[in-house]
C-alpha positions as CSV (number, residue, x, y, z in Angstrom):
1,X,-77.4,-86.5,47.4
2,X,-78.0,-86.6,51.1
3,X,-80.4,-84.0,52.5
4,X,-78.6,-80.9,53.8
5,X,-81.3,-79.1,55.7
6,X,-80.4,-78.4,59.4
7,X,-77.0,-79.9,59.0
8,X,-74.7,-76.9,58.4
9,X,-75.1,-73.2,58.2
10,X,-75.8,-71.9,54.7
11,X,-72.4,-70.3,54.3
12,X,-70.7,-73.5,55.3
13,X,-72.7,-75.4,52.7
14,X,-71.7,-72.9,50.1
15,X,-68.0,-73.2,51.1
16,X,-68.1,-76.9,50.4
17,X,-69.2,-76.0,46.8
18,X,-66.5,-73.4,46.5
19,X,-63.8,-75.8,47.6
20,X,-64.9,-78.5,45.2
21,X,-65.0,-76.1,42.3
22,X,-61.6,-74.7,43.2
23,X,-60.1,-78.2,43.1
24,X,-61.9,-79.1,39.8
25,X,-60.8,-75.9,38.0
26,X,-57.3,-76.2,39.4
27,X,-56.9,-79.7,38.1
28,X,-58.4,-78.8,34.7
29,X,-55.8,-76.0,34.5
30,X,-53.0,-78.4,35.5
31,X,-54.0,-80.6,32.5
32,X,-53.7,-77.6,30.2
33,X,-50.4,-76.6,31.6
34,X,-49.0,-80.1,31.4
35,X,-49.9,-80.4,27.8
36,X,-48.3,-77.0,27.2
37,X,-45.1,-78.2,28.8
38,X,-45.2,-75.9,31.8
39,X,-45.6,-78.9,34.1
40,X,-43.4,-81.9,33.7
41,X,-42.9,-85.3,35.5
42,X,-45.8,-87.5,36.6
43,X,-49.0,-85.6,37.3
44,X,-52.1,-87.3,38.7
45,X,-55.4,-85.4,38.6
46,X,-58.1,-85.5,41.2
47,X,-61.0,-84.7,38.9
48,X,-64.2,-86.6,40.0
49,X,-63.0,-87.2,43.6
50,X,-63.4,-83.7,45.0
51,X,-66.2,-84.6,47.4
52,X,-63.9,-86.8,49.4
53,X,-61.1,-84.2,50.1
54,X,-63.6,-81.4,50.8
55,X,-66.1,-83.4,52.8
56,X,-63.4,-85.0,54.9
57,X,-61.2,-81.9,55.6
58,X,-64.3,-79.8,56.5
59,X,-65.0,-82.1,59.4
60,X,-61.5,-81.6,60.9
61,X,-59.9,-79.1,63.3
62,X,-57.4,-76.7,61.6
63,X,-54.7,-78.4,63.7
64,X,-55.6,-81.9,62.7
65,X,-53.1,-83.6,60.4
66,X,-53.6,-85.1,57.0
67,X,-51.3,-87.4,54.9
68,X,-51.9,-87.9,51.2
69,X,-50.6,-90.0,48.4
70,X,-49.4,-89.0,44.9
71,X,-52.9,-87.7,43.9
72,X,-52.4,-84.9,46.4
73,X,-53.3,-81.5,44.8
74,X,-57.0,-81.7,46.0
75,X,-56.0,-82.6,49.6
76,X,-53.6,-79.7,49.8
77,X,-56.1,-77.2,48.5
78,X,-58.9,-78.6,50.7
79,X,-56.6,-78.1,53.7
80,X,-56.1,-74.5,52.8
81,X,-52.8,-74.4,50.9
82,X,-52.4,-71.5,48.5
83,X,-53.5,-72.3,45.0
84,X,-50.7,-70.0,43.7
85,X,-48.0,-71.8,45.8
86,X,-49.3,-75.2,44.7
87,X,-49.3,-74.2,41.1
88,X,-45.8,-72.8,41.4
89,X,-44.6,-76.0,42.9
90,X,-46.0,-77.9,39.9
91,X,-44.1,-75.5,37.7
92,X,-40.9,-76.3,39.7
93,X,-40.5,-72.7,40.8
94,X,-38.8,-71.4,44.0
95,X,-42.1,-69.8,45.2
96,X,-43.8,-73.2,45.4
97,X,-44.8,-75.0,48.6
98,X,-41.5,-76.8,48.6
99,X,-39.4,-74.3,46.7
100,X,-39.8,-76.3,43.5
101,X,-38.1,-79.4,45.0
102,X,-41.2,-81.5,45.4
103,X,-43.4,-81.2,42.4
104,X,-46.8,-82.8,41.8
105,X,-46.4,-85.9,44.0
106,X,-44.5,-84.4,46.9
107,X,-46.5,-81.4,48.1
108,X,-46.0,-80.5,51.8
109,X,-47.4,-77.6,53.9
110,X,-46.5,-78.0,57.6
111,X,-48.2,-74.7,58.5
112,X,-51.5,-76.2,57.3
113,X,-50.7,-79.6,58.9
114,X,-50.7,-81.1,55.4
115,X,-47.9,-83.6,56.0
116,X,-47.1,-84.5,52.5
117,X,-48.0,-86.4,49.3
118,X,-46.0,-89.7,48.9
119,X,-45.2,-91.2,45.5
120,X,-44.6,-94.7,46.9
121,X,-47.9,-96.6,46.9
122,X,-49.0,-96.9,50.6
123,X,-45.9,-94.9,51.7
124,X,-48.0,-92.4,53.6
125,X,-49.6,-95.0,55.9
126,X,-46.5,-95.5,58.2
127,X,-46.1,-91.7,58.3
128,X,-49.7,-91.3,59.5
129,X,-49.1,-94.0,62.2
130,X,-46.1,-92.1,63.4
131,X,-48.1,-88.9,63.6
132,X,-50.8,-90.8,65.6
133,X,-48.1,-92.0,68.0
134,X,-46.9,-88.4,68.4
135,X,-50.5,-87.2,69.1
136,X,-50.9,-89.8,71.8
137,X,-47.4,-89.2,73.3
138,X,-48.2,-85.5,73.7
139,X,-51.8,-86.2,74.8
140,X,-53.3,-83.9,72.2
141,X,-56.9,-83.8,71.2
142,X,-56.0,-84.2,67.5
143,X,-56.6,-86.7,64.7
144,X,-54.5,-87.7,61.7
145,X,-56.4,-88.6,58.4
146,X,-54.5,-90.8,56.0
147,X,-55.7,-90.8,52.3
148,X,-54.7,-93.6,50.0
149,X,-56.1,-95.4,46.9
150,X,-57.5,-98.9,46.5
151,X,-54.1,-100.1,45.1
152,X,-52.4,-99.4,48.5
153,X,-54.4,-102.1,50.3
154,X,-52.3,-104.8,48.7
155,X,-49.0,-103.3,50.1
156,X,-47.2,-104.5,53.1
157,X,-47.2,-101.0,54.6
158,X,-51.0,-101.0,54.7
159,X,-51.2,-104.2,56.8
160,X,-48.3,-103.2,59.1
161,X,-49.7,-99.7,59.5
162,X,-53.3,-100.8,60.4
163,X,-52.0,-103.5,62.8
164,X,-49.8,-101.0,64.7
165,X,-52.5,-98.3,64.7
166,X,-54.9,-100.7,66.4
167,X,-52.3,-102.3,68.7
168,X,-51.4,-98.9,70.0
169,X,-54.9,-97.4,69.8
170,X,-53.8,-94.5,67.7
171,X,-56.1,-91.5,66.6
172,X,-55.8,-92.2,62.9
173,X,-58.6,-92.2,60.3
174,X,-57.7,-94.3,57.3
175,X,-59.5,-93.1,54.2
176,X,-59.4,-95.4,51.1
177,X,-60.3,-93.5,48.0
178,X,-61.6,-96.4,46.0
179,X,-61.8,-95.3,42.4
180,X,-61.9,-98.9,41.3
181,X,-58.6,-98.8,39.4
182,X,-55.0,-99.2,40.6
183,X,-53.4,-97.6,37.6
184,X,-55.1,-99.6,34.8
185,X,-56.1,-102.7,36.8
186,X,-59.6,-102.9,38.2
187,X,-60.2,-103.9,41.9
188,X,-61.9,-107.1,41.0
189,X,-58.8,-108.3,39.1
190,X,-56.3,-107.2,41.9
191,X,-58.1,-108.0,45.2
192,X,-59.6,-111.2,46.4
193,X,-61.7,-109.1,48.7
194,X,-63.6,-106.6,46.5
195,X,-65.3,-104.9,49.5
196,X,-62.2,-103.1,50.6
197,X,-63.6,-101.8,53.9
198,X,-63.6,-105.5,55.1
199,X,-59.8,-105.5,55.0
200,X,-59.8,-103.5,58.2
201,X,-61.7,-106.2,60.0
202,X,-58.5,-108.3,60.1
203,X,-57.2,-105.8,62.6
204,X,-60.4,-105.3,64.5
205,X,-60.7,-101.7,63.2
206,X,-64.3,-100.4,62.8
207,X,-64.9,-99.8,59.1
208,X,-67.6,-99.0,56.6
209,X,-68.1,-98.0,52.9
210,X,-69.8,-94.8,51.8
211,X,-70.6,-92.9,48.6
212,X,-67.6,-90.8,48.0
213,X,-69.4,-88.8,45.3
214,X,-71.7,-87.2,47.9
215,X,-69.9,-84.4,49.8
216,X,-72.6,-84.3,52.5
217,X,-72.5,-88.0,53.1
218,X,-68.7,-87.8,53.4
219,X,-68.9,-84.8,55.8
220,X,-71.5,-86.4,58.0
221,X,-69.7,-89.7,58.2
222,X,-66.3,-88.2,58.9
223,X,-67.7,-85.8,61.4
224,X,-69.3,-88.6,63.5
225,X,-66.2,-90.9,63.1
226,X,-63.7,-88.2,64.1
227,X,-65.7,-87.5,67.2
228,X,-65.4,-91.2,68.2
229,X,-61.7,-91.1,67.6
230,X,-61.2,-88.0,69.8
231,X,-63.1,-89.9,72.6
232,X,-60.4,-92.5,72.5
233,X,-61.9,-95.2,70.3
234,X,-58.7,-95.7,68.3
235,X,-58.3,-96.0,64.5
236,X,-61.2,-96.2,62.1
237,X,-61.4,-97.0,58.4
238,X,-63.7,-95.6,55.7
239,X,-63.8,-96.8,52.1
240,X,-65.1,-93.9,50.0
241,X,-66.3,-95.2,46.6
242,X,-65.5,-92.7,43.9
243,X,-64.3,-92.5,40.3
244,X,-61.5,-90.5,38.6
245,X,-62.7,-88.9,35.4
246,X,-59.2,-88.7,33.9
247,X,-56.5,-91.3,33.4
248,X,-54.3,-92.6,36.2
249,X,-51.8,-89.9,35.2
250,X,-51.3,-87.5,32.4
251,X,-49.0,-90.1,30.8
252,X,-51.6,-92.8,30.8
253,X,-53.5,-93.5,27.5
254,X,-56.5,-94.7,29.5
255,X,-57.6,-97.5,27.3
256,X,-58.9,-99.9,30.0
257,X,-62.3,-98.4,30.7
258,X,-65.4,-98.5,28.5
259,X,-67.2,-95.3,27.4
260,X,-70.4,-96.7,28.9
261,X,-68.8,-97.0,32.3
262,X,-67.4,-93.5,32.2
263,X,-70.8,-92.1,31.2
264,X,-72.5,-93.8,34.1
265,X,-70.1,-92.3,36.6
266,X,-70.1,-88.8,35.1
267,X,-73.8,-88.7,35.6
268,X,-73.0,-88.9,39.3
269,X,-70.7,-85.9,39.2
270,X,-70.2,-84.7,42.8
271,X,-70.2,-81.0,41.9
272,X,-73.2,-80.9,39.6
273,X,-75.3,-83.0,42.0
274,X,-74.4,-80.8,44.9
275,X,-75.1,-77.6,42.9
276,X,-78.6,-78.9,42.1
277,X,-79.1,-79.8,45.7
278,X,-78.2,-76.3,46.8
279,X,-80.6,-74.7,44.3
280,X,-83.4,-77.1,45.1
281,X,-83.2,-76.3,48.8
282,X,-83.1,-72.6,48.2
283,X,-79.6,-72.0,49.6
284,X,-78.2,-70.5,46.4
285,X,-79.4,-69.6,42.9
286,X,-77.8,-70.1,39.4
287,X,-76.6,-66.5,39.3
288,X,-74.7,-66.8,42.5
289,X,-73.2,-70.1,41.4
290,X,-72.0,-68.5,38.2
291,X,-70.3,-65.7,40.2
292,X,-68.5,-68.3,42.3
293,X,-67.3,-70.0,39.2
294,X,-66.1,-66.7,37.7
295,X,-64.3,-65.8,40.9
296,X,-62.5,-69.1,41.1
297,X,-61.6,-69.0,37.4
298,X,-59.9,-65.7,38.1
299,X,-58.1,-67.2,41.1
300,X,-56.7,-70.1,39.0
301,X,-55.6,-67.7,36.2
302,X,-53.8,-65.6,38.8
303,X,-52.1,-68.8,40.2
304,X,-50.8,-69.5,36.7
305,X,-49.5,-66.0,36.3
306,X,-47.8,-66.2,39.7
307,X,-46.1,-69.5,38.7
308,X,-45.1,-68.3,35.3
309,X,-43.5,-65.1,36.7
310,X,-41.8,-66.9,39.6
311,X,-38.0,-67.6,39.5
312,X,-36.4,-71.0,39.1
313,X,-34.7,-72.4,42.2
314,X,-31.2,-71.2,42.5
315,X,-28.4,-73.5,41.4
316,X,-26.8,-72.8,44.8
317,X,-29.5,-75.0,46.4
318,X,-28.5,-78.1,44.4
319,X,-26.9,-79.8,47.3
320,X,-29.2,-78.4,50.0
321,X,-31.9,-80.6,51.7
322,X,-30.1,-83.8,50.8
323,X,-29.2,-84.8,54.3
324,X,-30.6,-83.6,57.7
325,X,-28.4,-81.2,59.6
C-alpha cells in the first residue's frame, strides 16, 4: 500500500474506505438477491476492483463525466448515485435510476454525470469520445473518464476511439480495468500484447500501468494525470491491474481459475490492506472501522427494503422511450 501521510486530509482518507466498503457490501447483497430471484438478467459483480472506481472518481470534479461498461454498479456508487435507487434498478422497479428499464448493465445517472453502463464490450468508448468532443466544443474545464475491461482492447471501437481522441486532442482518460480475464479467457491467450498499456502507444497516447488494488496509488496517479489533461495534453491511458473475486457474471460457473491463483489475489484485498494502513498510520482504529461497517450494512439493508417496497413500472410505459421525440 502506498504511503498516505501528507497526501489527503484524514476525513478524505476515511471517505475512500467508506466508499470501497459501500461498493463491496452492495455487491455482496446483490449476489444474495440474485440467488433469491429478486434480481434477474445478467449481473456482473465488482468485488475486488473497488479501489479503481473509488480512487479514480475521488480525483475528479463533481461535474466531470464518467462512462462505464457492464460491470457498472461500483462506478455509479463511487460517482454518488443513491444505493437505494441503484438497488431498485436492479430489481426492475419504477423507483430505480432508469425507472426499471435499464437493469444491472445499463445504469445511468445524468445528474451525477454518470453517463451510463454499456453491455456491448467496448461500447462506451465511442460515447466517451463524443463527450470529449462536447467538452472541447464548449471550452469547458472538464474531463471524461472511460472505464472498460481488458477484453475491450481487442474491439474495433477501442482502436477507433483512441485514434480519434488523439487526433482531436480530446480530454478523455481511458482506464482499462485489467482483471486478467475476458469472461473465461485469460489475457495471455487473447492478446498478442500482454502489457495492455502498450496498446495506447500505437496512437501516441501517454500510457502506464499501475496497481489497481491500491486505492492511494490509483488516486495519486489519476490526480496527476487529470491535471495534465485539463492543461490541454489530450487523452491519456492507464492500465489498472486488478482481480475480480467473483465469476465473470452470476451465470458463470467460474471453472477456469485455480484456487491457488485466487488465494494469491485475495491476499491483496484492496479494502483489507487499506484498513490496515489507516490503523497503522493512526488515522482510525478498529472500533471506528466496525462502526463504519455497521452503518453501511444498515444502508444496504435499507436499499433492499426500498427496492422490495417499490412498485413495478406501469404497463402504460411499455411503448415509451423506444424512439426519441
